[in-house]
N, C-alpha and C positions, 0 to 999 in steps of 0.2 A: 504494500500500500504506500509506504514512504517513497519507494522508487518511482511509482506512478505520479505521485505528487511532485517529486523533483523534476521528472521529465516534463510535466505540464508547466511548471514554473519556468523551466529552462526554455521551453518552446515559446513562451510568451515574452521572456526577456531577451533572448538571443537576437532577434531582429533589431531591438532597440540598441543594443551594444554595437552591432554591425553597422547600423546607419550612422551612429554618432562617431564611430572611429574612422569612417570613410569620408568624412566631410573634407573639403578642400580648403587649404589655407590661402590659396591664390585669391588675391583681391581683384575684382573686376573694376575697371575704370571706364568712365564715359567721357565724351567730348567735353562736357561741362566741368569735369574734374581738372582738366589740363588747360582750360582757357586762360589767356593772359600772357604776359611777358615773363619769361624765365631767363635768368642771367647766369652764366657760368661762374661758379664759386671756386671749384677745384676741377682739375683735369689731369688725366693720364693719357699719354700716347704711347702705344706699344709697351705698356707696363711701367713707364717712367713718368714721374710728375713733370708737368710742363706749365709754364706761365704764359705761353704763347697764345692760349685761348682765352685769356682774361678779356672780358668785354664782349665775348661772343654771346649770342642770345637766340632764343626761339620765341616767337610771338604767335601763339595759337589763337585763332579767331573763329567766331561762329561760322558755320557752313563749311568747315574743313579747309579754311584758309590758313596759311602759315607764312610768316615773314621770318627770315633768318639770315645770318651772315656765316653760318656753319657750312662752308663749301670750299672747294679748291681755291677760289679767288678771294675768299674772305670779304666778299661784297654782299651788301644787302640784296636779297633776292626774294621773289614771291614764289610760293609753292602751294600745293594742296596736300592734304594729309587725310588719312583715315586710321582708325583704331581697329586692329584685327589680330586675334589670337595673342593678346597681351603685348602687341607691338604697335609702334607708331610707324606707319608706312608713309614716307615722304615721297611725293610724286612731283613730276616736273623737273626739268633740269636733270641732275644726276639723282635718280631715285635711290633711296636707301631704306632699309628696315632698321628700326631702332627699338631695341628691347628697353623697357622702362619700368620703373617702380616709383612709388610716391610714399616714402615712410611717414611724411606729414603733409598737410595741405600746402605748406610753403616750401617743400623741398622735393626735388625730382632727381632720380638717378637714371642716366642714359648710358647705354652700351651699344656701340655700333662700329662699323668699318667704313672708312672713306679713303679713297685713293690708296688702297692696299694697307692702310694703317688701322690698328684697332684703337678705339677711344672709349674711355670711361669718364663720364662727366657727372659732376654734382652741380645742380642748378638751384638757385633760390628764386622764388617768385618775387618779381619786382613790385614795389609799392605802387599805388596809383600815381604818385608824384613822378616816379622813375619811368613809367610806361610811355609817356608822351614822347 
């Protein structure tokens, strides 16, 4: 009798444990999460710290529009973007896939390749005074 009771309790509780242990820790982001101007705070190129990217920015706008100077020429350029599978897909000009994470609402981490070099960037969200 006790073994039947144990099996019944186990049958009821097992699915609960299985569903709670299989939840994903991956945070999903939407376009509204990344809107605004983001400025490079720290950068690594091919695993080495670099100051060359100080002042580089990404300005994500509604409708999938992006202004940025993160390109081979270091010039302000207009692009489009979309979020797909946890990546920012920059389109137009030299298209690149950018893996990203946002540990806070005001900090973004980017990981990408451009012109054969790998980049890891930490960006801070610009205040509204700095966005102009």
